[in-house]
C-alpha positions in Angstrom: 8.3 -3.9 -9.2 4.4 -3.3 -10.1 2.6 -0.4 -10.7 -1.3 -0.4 -10.7 -4.4 0.9 -11.6 -6.7 2.3 -8.7 -9.7 0.2 -7.9 -12.6 2.6 -6.9 -13.8 2.3 -3.6 -17.8 3.0 -4.1 -18.0 -0.7 -4.3 -18.1 -1.4 -0.9 -20.7 1.2 0.3 -23.4 -0.8 -0.4 -21.7 -3.4 1.9 -20.4 -1.3 4.5 -23.8 1.1 5.0 -25.5 -1.8 6.0 -22.8 -2.9 8.3 -23.4 0.4 10.1 -19.5 0.9 9.1 -19.5 4.1 7.0 -21.4 7.6 6.8 -23.3 7.0 4.5 -24.9 10.2 1.8 -23.4 12.6 0.1 -20.5 13.1 -2.0 -16.6 13.3 -1.5 -16.0 16.8 -0.8 -12.9 18.0 -3.0 -9.2 18.0 -0.9 -8.4 21.9 -0.1 -5.4 24.0 -0.7 -2.3 21.5 0.6 -1.6 18.7 -2.4 1.2 16.6 -1.3 0.6 13.6 1.1 3.2 12.0 1.9 3.5 8.3 4.8 7.2 7.2 5.8 7.2 4.1 7.0 10.8 3.2 8.9 10.6 -0.5 9.7 11.9 -2.1 12.1 12.5 1.7 14.0 12.5 2.1 17.7 10.9 5.0 19.2 14.0 5.4 21.3 16.5 5.2 18.1 16.6 8.9 17.4 17.6 11.5 18.9 13.9 14.1 19.6 13.2 10.7 21.4 16.3 11.1 24.4 18.7 9.0 22.5 22.0 10.3 23.4 24.7 10.4 20.2 21.4 9.2 18.1 23.3 10.8 14.6 19.3 11.6 13.7 20.0 15.5 12.8 17.6 15.5 10.3 14.3 13.6 12.1 15.2 15.7 14.9 14.4 18.4 12.9 11.6 17.7 11.2 10.0 17.0 14.5 11.1 20.4 16.2 9.5 21.8 13.6 6.4 19.3 13.4 4.3 17.5 16.1 6.3 14.8 17.9 3.6 12.1 19.9 5.5 10.4 22.6 2.5 7.6 23.4 2.1 6.7 20.0 1.6 2.6 20.0 0.8 0.8 16.6 -1.5 -2.3 16.7 0.8 -5.0 15.8 4.2 -5.5 16.6 5.4 -7.0 13.1 4.9 -5.2 9.7 1.9 -6.9 7.5 -1.2 -6.3 10.4 0.9 -3.2 11.1 0.8 -1.6 7.9 -2.7 -2.8 7.1 -4.1 -1.0 10.1 -2.7 2.4 9.1 -4.4 2.3 5.7 -7.9 0.3 6.6 -8.2 2.1 9.8 -9.1 -0.8 12.1 -7.9 -3.8 13.7 -6.3 -6.8 12.1 -9.5 -8.9 13.4 -10.9 -6.9 10.9 -8.8 -6.5 8.1 -7.2 -9.8 8.2 -3.8 -9.4 7.4 -2.2 -11.6 10.0 -0.8 -15.0 10.0 2.1 -17.2 11.2 5.6 -17.8 9.5 5.0 -17.7 5.6 1.4 -18.6 5.8 -0.1 -15.1 5.2 -3.8 -13.8 5.2 -4.0 -10.8 2.6 -6.1 -7.5 3.5 -9.8 -8.2 3.5 -11.4 -7.2 0.0 -14.4 -6.0 2.0 -12.6 -3.0 4.0 -11.9 0.4 1.2 -8.1 1.4 2.0 -6.2 4.7 2.4 -5.2 4.7 -1.3 -8.7 4.1 -2.5 -10.3 7.4 -0.1 -7.7 9.5 -1.4 -7.9 8.6 -4.8 -11.3 9.5 -5.4 -11.1 12.6 -3.7 -9.0 13.2 -6.4 -5.1 12.5 -5.5 -2.7 10.6 -7.4 -1.8 7.6 -5.4 1.6 6.4 -5.2 3.1 3.9 -2.9 7.2 2.2 -2.7 7.1 -0.7 -0.4 10.6 -3.1 0.1 9.3 -5.8 1.9 8.0 -8.8 1.3 5.4 -8.7 3.8 4.2 -5.6 1.6 3.7 -7.1 -1.6 0.8 -6.5 -3.9 -0.1 -11.0 -3.0 -1.2 -9.4 0.0 -3.7 -6.6 -0.9 -1.1 -3.9 -0.4 -0.9 -2.1 -3.2 -4.7 -1.7 -3.8 -6.0 1.8 -4.5 -2.3 3.2 -5.9 -1.9 4.9 -9.7 1.6 3.9 -9.3 2.8 0.7 -6.6 6.6 0.2 -6.6 7.9 -2.9 -4.6 10.4 -4.4 -4.3 10.3 -8.7 -2.6 13.2 -7.7 -0.3 14.6 -10.3 2.1 16.4 -9.6 4.9 19.7 -9.5 2.4 18.0 -8.1 -0.5 16.9 -4.7 -0.1 16.5 -1.7 -2.3 18.3 1.1 -0.2 16.4 4.4 1.6 18.2 6.8 -0.6 17.6 4.6 -3.6 13.5 4.6 -2.4 13.5 8.3 -2.0 15.1 8.9 -5.3 13.1 7.1 -6.5 9.4 7.9 -4.8 11.1 12.2 -6.0 11.1 11.2 -9.5 7.5 9.9 -9.4 6.4 12.9 -7.8 8.6 15.1 -10.3 6.6 13.3 -13.4 3.2 14.2 -11.2 3.7 18.0 -11.0 1.2 19.9 -10.3 -1.0 17.2 -9.0 -2.7 16.4 -5.9 -0.4 12.9 -4.7 -1.0 11.0 -1.8 2.4 9.2 -1.2 3.5 5.9 1.0 7.1 5.4 1.1 8.6 2.3 2.9 12.6 2.0 3.8 13.5 -1.1 5.0 17.3 -0.2 5.7 16.7 -0.9 10.1 15.4 -4.4 9.8 17.6 -7.2 9.9 20.4 -8.1 8.6 22.3 -5.1 10.5 24.7 -3.8 7.4 25.2 -0.1 7.3 27.2 1.1 4.7 30.5 2.2 5.3 30.4 6.2 7.3 28.0 4.9 9.6 29.9 2.3 11.3 32.4 3.5 13.1 30.5 6.1 15.2 28.3 3.5 16.9 30.8 -0.6 17.5 33.6 1.5 18.8 36.3 0.0 16.9 34.4 -3.4 17.0 34.4 -5.3 13.6 34.1 -8.9 14.4 32.2 -10.9 13.2 32.0 -8.0 10.5 28.3 -7.0 8.9 26.0 -7.8 7.5 24.9 -8.8 10.8 21.7 -12.0 10.8 19.3 -13.1 13.1 21.5 -16.1 13.2 25.0 -14.5 13.8 22.3 -12.2 16.6 20.4 -15.4 18.4 24.2 -17.3 18.6 25.6 -14.4 20.4 21.8 -14.1 22.2 23.8 -17.4 23.9 20.7 -20.0 22.9 18.1 -17.6 25.1 20.6 -17.1 28.0 21.0 -13.6 26.7 24.1 -11.7 25.3 27.3 -10.3 27.1 26.6 -7.0 27.6 30.1 -6.7 24.8 27.6 -8.5 22.1 24.2 -6.3 23.2 25.8 -3.1 22.5 27.8 -4.1 19.0 24.2 -5.1 18.1 22.6 -2.7 18.8 25.7 -0.1 17.4 25.1 -1.6 13.6 21.3 -1.2 14.6 21.8 2.6 14.9 23.9 2.5 12.0 21.3 1.7 9.9 19.1 4.1 11.5 21.6 7.1 11.1 22.4 5.8 7.6 17.6 6.1 6.8 17.7 9.6 8.5 20.5 10.8 6.4 17.7 10.1 3.5 14.9 10.9 4.7 16.8 14.3 4.5 18.0 13.9 1.2 14.5 13.5 0.6 13.1 16.4 2.5 15.9 18.6 0.5 14.7 16.8 -3.3 11.0 18.5 -1.8 11.7 22.1 -1.5 14.2 21.7 -5.1 11.1 20.7 -6.6 8.8 23.6 -4.8 6.5 20.7 -3.3 7.6 21.1 0.7 5.2 24.2 1.2 2.6 22.1 0.5 3.9 18.5 2.2 1.9 17.4 4.6 4.5 15.1 5.9 3.9 11.8 8.6 7.4 9.6 9.8 6.3 6.5 11.8 7.7 2.9 12.5 4.9 0.4 11.9 7.1 -1.8 14.6 10.5 -1.5 16.9 12.9 -3.7 17.8 13.3 -5.8 21.0 17.1 -6.5 22.2 16.6 -9.1 24.9 14.4 -6.2 26.7 12.3 -9.1 28.0 14.8 -11.8 27.6 14.5 -12.2 23.3 14.8 -10.7 20.2 13.8 -9.3 16.7 10.1 -8.5 16.4 7.3 -10.8 16.2 6.7 -12.1 19.0 5.4 -9.8 22.0 3.7 -6.7 22.6 5.8 -5.2 24.7 6.4 -1.2 24.4 9.7 -1.8 22.5 7.7 -3.4 19.5 4.4 -1.5 19.6 5.5 2.1 21.0 6.5 3.8 18.1 8.3 7.2 16.5 4.9 9.4 15.1 6.3 12.7 13.7 3.8 15.0 12.0 5.5 18.2 9.6 1.9 19.8 8.3 2.5 21.9 5.8 2.3 26.1 7.2 2.4 24.9 10.2 -1.1 25.3 11.1 -3.1 22.0 11.6 -6.1 23.6 9.6 -5.9 27.0 7.2 -5.8 29.8 10.0 -5.4 27.9 13.1 -1.9 27.4 14.3 -0.3 24.2 15.8 -0.8 25.0 19.4 1.7 21.6 20.9 4.7 20.2 19.0 5.1 17.4 21.9 1.6 15.6 22.6 1.9 12.9 25.9 -1.2 11.7 25.5 -2.2 8.1 24.2 -2.6 7.6 20.4 -2.8 5.3 18.1 -1.2 4.1 14.8 -5.1 3.7 13.6 -5.7 7.4 14.1 -3.5 8.4 11.3 -5.4 7.9 8.1 -8.5 9.9 10.3 -6.1 12.7 10.9 -5.2 13.0 7.5 -8.7 13.3 6.0 -10.1 15.8 8.7 -7.2 17.9 7.6 -8.2 17.8 3.6 -11.8 18.2 4.6 -12.3 14.3 2.9 -15.1 12.2 4.1 -13.2 9.2 6.2 -15.2 5.7 5.8 -17.1 4.6 9.1 -14.6 1.4 8.6 -11.7 4.2 9.8 -12.0 3.8 13.7 -9.3 6.3 14.5 -9.8 9.7 16.5 -8.7 12.4 13.9 -5.3 14.2 16.0 -6.2 17.6 15.0 -7.5 18.7 17.9 -4.4 17.8 19.9 -2.4 19.1 17.9 -4.0 22.8 18.3 -3.9 22.6 21.8 -7.7 21.0 22.6 -7.2 18.1 25.4 -9.2 15.0 25.1 -9.6 12.0 26.6 -6.9 9.3 25.7 -9.0 6.2 24.2 -7.8 2.8 24.9 -4.5 1.5 22.9 -5.5 -2.6 21.4 -2.5 -4.4 19.4 -3.1 -8.0 18.6 -1.4 -10.4 16.2 2.0 -12.3 16.6 4.2 -13.8 13.7 5.8 -16.6 15.9 3.6 -18.2 18.8 0.9 -17.8 20.5 -1.2 -14.7 20.2 -1.6 -11.8 22.2 -3.0 -9.4 22.9 -2.2 -5.8 24.3 -4.9 -3.4 26.2 -3.4 0.4 26.9 -5.4 2.3 29.3 -3.2 5.5 30.5 -0.9 4.4 32.5 -1.5 0.6 32.6 -0.8 -2.2 29.5 -2.4 -5.7 30.4 -0.7 -7.6 28.3 -3.3 -10.9 27.6 -1.9 -14.8 26.2 -4.4 -16.4 24.2 -2.3 -19.3 24.4 -5.2 -22.0 26.5 -2.0 -23.1 28.5 -0.6 -19.9 29.8 0.2 -19.3 33.7 -0.1 -16.5 33.8 -2.5 -15.6 31.9 -1.7 -11.6 31.8 0.7 -9.1 32.6 -0.2 -5.9 34.2 2.5 -2.5 34.1 2.3 1.1 34.9 4.2 2.9 31.9 4.7 5.5 33.4 6.5 5.2 36.4 7.8 1.8 34.5 8.4 3.0 31.0 10.8 -0.2 30.5 8.0 -2.2 31.4 9.8 -4.2 34.1 8.1 -5.3 37.2 5.0 -6.7 36.4 1.8 -5.4 38.5 -1.2 -8.3 38.6 -0.5 -9.4 41.8 0.4 -6.4 43.4 -3.0 -4.4 41.9 -4.9 -7.3 41.5 -8.4 -5.5 40.7 -6.4 -2.8 38.3 -5.6 -6.0 36.8 -9.3 -7.8 36.6 -10.9 -4.4 35.8 -8.6 -4.3 32.8 -9.2 -7.7 31.6 -12.7 -7.3 32.0 -12.7 -4.2 29.7 -10.1 -5.9 27.1 -12.4 -9.2 27.1 -15.6 -6.8 26.7 -14.0 -5.2 23.5 -12.3 -8.3 21.7 -15.5 -10.3 22.1 -17.4 -7.8 20.1 -14.2 -6.8 17.8 -14.5 -10.6 17.0 -18.4 -10.1 16.3 -18.1 -7.7 14.1 -15.5 -9.3 12.0 -17.5 -12.4 11.6 -18.8 -10.9 8.5 -15.9 -9.9 6.7 -14.6 -12.6 4.4 -11.5 -13.6 4.7 -9.1 -13.6 1.8 -7.0 -17.6 0.6 -3.7 -18.1 2.5 -0.6 -16.8 0.6 2.7 -18.6 0.8 5.0 -15.6 1.1 8.6 -18.4 1.8 11.1 -16.6 -0.6 11.0 -19.6 -3.4 7.3 -19.2 -3.8 8.0 -15.6 -4.3 10.3 -16.0 -6.2 7.8 -18.6 -8.7 5.2 -15.2 -8.7 8.2 -12.9 -9.9 8.9 -15.6 -12.2 5.0 -15.7 -13.7 4.7 -12.0 -13.7 8.1 -11.0 -15.9 6.6 -14.0 -18.1 3.3 -12.2 -18.7 5.3 -9.4 -19.6 4.7 -6.9 -15.9 8.5 -6.8 -14.7 8.7 -3.6 -15.1 7.2 -0.4 -15.0 3.8 -1.0 -17.0 0.6 -0.8 -16.2 -1.4 -3.8 -15.5 -4.3 -3.2 -17.3 
């Protein structure tokens, strides 16, 4: 666990103004009355794992109730299919090509210091900033702590995690310790990620009596059950998915406990809470397993639920829509919060506020762009309602792209590239224009030094900070 002092983002402004990425001029106005903003990131949570998104017997009553009392987005698209670029896009409000936080295997690039992050923006607006994270890919080594007054991080790998209930209890303690302060809190939980190891009481309802192999179920075991690429037997797939659902149900209970704790602290009525996932999980939907290897919807179409204080999009403006089917992006989340709290957004945040949609106003859905794979050749996704084009950047890829209608074919099974060549060519042309412009703009942004995030290298780092006395919650001066 490491606590970091906030760094001012004003040092970025001259540089951003020069690139035309910041609406310069004037001081940031102060926040509005509502004073607690919480982003809950449930790592690896598929949208269809929740009852509110249609799963039967999901056993997610607390998240379902959160959706019923707030706003649920049915077509929310992440900027990537794995953790680092996805969360970095959430925090920087821009695409992986711009923020640079990508990589392969364990060799990863941190977030560039050239762009401001949400915690800095909220901090400059008068908020105390608190972060809790539970994955090696969200490490301070990768710049995820920037802007946070307190950043409580565990270098979790698949079998070594801090459970959701402990994480939320720690978050409640931090919020209680800052009573009377405006708070921006980012809380990340890792339980749903491999290994699939739900606590007792959250296994039996989902596995139909099966117990072999016993949890925790590792990636190696799942791949073996997948018969080395042939795909798992139906009973094995149900067992894997059942253990995964048990983890989801446990996180749901922990989310409910967190909300109850906010009510006990007297903070719930002033809380804006956003629940989102960084990416989903593939269970051989398209012939593969886990995440980080494709950009199909089971990975990039994520749950997004917003609870706004008092049921108002803005003071005096009630929420008109509880379910929104218009396509939105994860990069829209922070601009929405900035809009709600009357905070001037850096121009590098490319998303659009969702408050007009929540208030019942219609708007054209912007294209949703996703990129970066952790394994194999990089891919791009270009989603323009009702089509998704997935482009393979491998030089020898054949075919170069696939085309799906996600409205008529929500599981994206039927490739329409040969059937609708004109649609595919038009989307390909638009994607190429967008991506080439993005790469041109990204050339002016510095690329940080690559970090090796393998367990052995991270262990050396953790040992070094212990020697320096930073192993607890001390302030890093």
